N, C-alpha and C positions, 0 to 999 in steps of 0.2 A: 825543252826550253820554253818558258812562258814569257810573253811580252806584255808589259803594262800598256793598256790602251792610251794612257796619258803620254807615253813616250812615242806613240805612233803618229805619223802624219795624217792629215785629214783624208787623203786619198786612200791610205791603208785602212783607216777606220771604216771609210765608206765601203771599201771592198769587203771587209769582214762583215759589215751589216748586210750587204747584198747576199753573202753566203748564208747568213742566218735567216734572211727572208726566204731564200729558196728552200731551205730546210723546213721552215715553218709551213710553207705552202705544199710541202711534199710528203709529210710523214705520218700523221696520225691515222689516217685512213680507216681501216676496218676496226681498229681498236677503239675508235671513237663512235661516230654516229651510226655506222653499220651495226654496231652492237646495240644500238638503241632502237632497232626496228620494232622490238616487242613493245616498248613503251610508247613509241611514236606512231606505230601502226604502219609506217612505211620507212624503209631504210633511206636515209638521205645519202645521195651519192656524194662522196667527198674524197678528195685526194689528200686529205689530212692537213692538220694545222698546228701541231704542237711541239715537236721535238726541238725546233729552233727556239720556241718561246722558252723552253727549259734551258737551252744553251744561252740564250740572251739574258736570262734571269739568274744564272748560276751564282753570280757574285751578290746580287741584290737580295735574293730570297732568304738564304739561310734556312735551317731546318726547323721551322716552327710547326707545331701540331695544329690541326684544324680546331678553330674555336668559332662558335657561331653566336649570332645575336638573336633575340634580344638578351640583355642581362650583362652582368660584369664579365669581362674577359673576352668580349667579342672582337676587340681591336688590339692588335699588336703593332706598336708604333716604334719605328727606329728613326731617330732624329726628327720626330714630328711628322713623319710621312707614313701613310698606311702601306703596309707591306703587300707585295703582290698577291700572296695567297689569301689574305684577308679581303683584298679588293674583289677577287673572284668569288669568294664565299658570299660576301654581301651582295654582289651582283646576281648570284644564283638565286638567293632567297628572294630578292626583288623580282626576279623573273617568275618565280613560283607564285608570288603574290599577284603579279600581273596576269598570269595564265588563269589563276583562280577568278580574278575579276572578270576577264573577258569571257571565259567559258560560262560563267553564271549569267552574264549578259545575254549570251546566245541561248541558254536554256530558258531565259525569261523574255525572249524577244517579243512574244505576243503581248505580254504585260507592258513592255516598254514601247510597243508600237513600232518595232524595227522590222523592216522587210526589204526585199530587193537589194539594191546597191548599198544601202546603209547597213543592212545586216551583214553583207559581204565584207564591208570595211571592218566591222567588229570581229568577224571570224578571222580575217586576215591578220589583224593585230594580235589576236590570241595565238595564231600559228607562228607568227614571227617571234613572239615572246617565248614560245616553246622551243623554237630553234635556238634562240639565244641561250635558254636554260640548258639545253643539251650540250651546246658548245662549252659553256662555262664549267659544267660538271666534268667534262672531258679534260679541260685544263687542270682542274683541281686534282683529278685522278693522276695526271702525269706529274704535277708539281709535288704531290705527296708520295710519289713512287709507289702508288697503289697498283695492285695487279688488276683490280676491277674498277671501272668507272662508276662512281656513285650515281644512283638514280635521282636522289634528292640530297639537299644539304640543309641542315638546320630545321627550323619549324615548318610544318606543312599544314597547320591549322591557322586560319586567318579570320579576321573580323572586319567589318566595315562601319564607318562612323554613324551612318543613319539607317534606321530600320527599313526605309523605303528605297534603298539603293537600287534594287532590281525590280521595282514596280513603278517608279516615277522617272521619266526620261531626264528631266532637268537635274534631278539628284544624281542619276547615273553618270551623266556627262560631267557634272561638277566634281564628282569623285574621281572620274577619269582624269580631269585636268590637274587635280592635286597629284595623283600618282605619276602621270607622265611628266609633270613639271619637276617633281622630286627626282625621278629616274634620269631625266635628261641632264639635270644639274649635277647629279652624282657621277654620271659617266663623263661629263666634262671635267669634273674634279679628278677623275681617274686619268684622263689624258695628261694632266699636269703631273700628277703623282708618279705615274709610270714613266713619264719622260725624264723627270729629274733623277729617277733611279736607273736611267740608261735603257729602259725597256721600250724602245721606240716603236717597234712593230706592235707590241701589245697596246701601246697608247693609240696607235692608229686604229686598231680594232675597236677600242673603246669609243673612238670618234665615229666609226662606222655604225656602231649601235646607237649612239646619241642621235645621229642623223635620222634614224628610223623612229626613235621615240618621239622626236619632234614632229615627224609626219603624223604620228598617232594623235598628238595633241591638236594639231591644226584640223585634222579630219573630224575629230570629235566636236570641235567648235562648228564645223560646217554642218554636221548632222543637227546640232542644236538649232542653228539658224534656219535650216530647211524645215524644221518642225515648229517654227514660230516662237522659238525661245530667243528673245532679243538680247538678254544679258545673262551672265553667269556670275556667281559670287566670286570675289577675289580673295583667295586664301591668305594672301600676304597682308590684306587690309583688315582681316579679322572677321569678315562676315561668314567665314567658314570656321566656326568656333574652335575646333581642335588645334588649329595652328596659330591662334592668336597669341602673340607674345613669345613665339618660339625663339629660344636663344640660339638656335642653329642657323637660322636664315640670315643672310646678309642682304638687306633691302637695296633695290636699285635706286639710283639717284632720283629718277623720275618714275615713281611707282604708277602702275595702272590704276584707273578709277575703281571704285567699288559701288555697284557691280560693274563688270567688264562687258562692253558690247561684244556680241558674237560676230559682227561684221566689221572689218574683214576677218576671215578665219585665220589667215596668216598675218598676225598683227605684231610680230616681233621681227626687228631687223637683225638683231643678234640674240641668240639664246642666252638668257642671263645665267650667271653662275652664282648660286646662293650658298654653296658650301666651299670651305677651304680644303676639306678632306672628304674622301669617300666615307671615312669612319664617322662623319657627322650625320649621315643619312639615316641610320637606324633610329636615332633619337627622334628625328622628325616623324618617321613612320610610326614609331611607338606612340608619340604624343597625339598623332592624328587619329588614333583609334583603329589601326589596322592589325595590331598584334595583341589583341585582348579577347580571344575567342571565349564565348560562354554560351550557355544554352539559349537558343533562339538567335544567336548571332555568331555562328561558327561555320566556317566554310572550308572544306578540306581540299587541298591541292590534288587534282587528278590530271595526269598528263593528257594532253589533247592527242587523240588518235587521228593522224593525218589521213588514214585510209577509210575512216568512218564515213557513212553516208552524209553526215552533217558537214564534214569539213573537206572531203576529198576533192570536190570540184574547185573550191577556192584554193586549196593547197597546190593544185597543178598549175595555178596561175601566179604562184609566188616564185620569183626568180632571185638569183644571187643568194643561194641558200648557205653559202660559206663566205667567210670574210676574206676572199681572195683579193689579190692586187690585180685588177683587170687592165693591165697595160702591157703592150709588147715591149720586150727588152731588146735594145740595140746590141748587136754583136760587133765586136771589133773586127 
């Protein structure tokens, strides 16, 4: 016998959601990140996070085939809302781009003048993006009923808008601000889209990721300020040419000046939402010049090895490596 959620009382629905949450925090275990030890260099201890996401999304998902961006067919829309599978596909590719950006920043730390705590911040950001990528590919593997979790999704070759991205610190941070601003906004759009499809725990996980992307943005601005960079170009105002006139952005009522002062580093009271849908994000990234690899401007995604001498010390200081709900549950 099946029961329509619309016919259930709020307490019954809440109880059902609690069960789904418990399953989500209890099930993917070895099938997910422990299987990623070879790629990540260290197996992430996880008590699993997926089967309830599958249970929660059974009605909303439908059986669509994976389709990747850029290009036609990257977005499958039902009633104008990006479907869960496409959201996680887009999120995975975004994380692969982010890992590529931060790992190349680490490789070129001497040229950028990054060392000490500032270099640790860039390493930590790359590690966190890699952890997100591993989680999202695991979700995709389960949602597509795959026997194996994909190591990558979609394109793995990326480009960057300016030739001096990894040799000039101001350009590096300006590029980081575009990426983190786009990612943060996309994950906030995912919160809404997943919620309206009844995927409340998945929406909460998207918010957990958005909170970290926003940290990356503020820390990047702090690095800029500490190195005597007083202002950064404002991509929404057009001084970052690739985004000028983008049809995807929804501008805030009171836009920041151009250029934007780097002090204070945390200069947003609310993170702005520039996208109506997650599916709008690929167009912005494409227009900004991150998806046009060519000779001399082609960077391949290579997973960060957490156990490598470059990253191991920082990795050990990264906590909450899974999107758990870290609250005690009252028992009746």
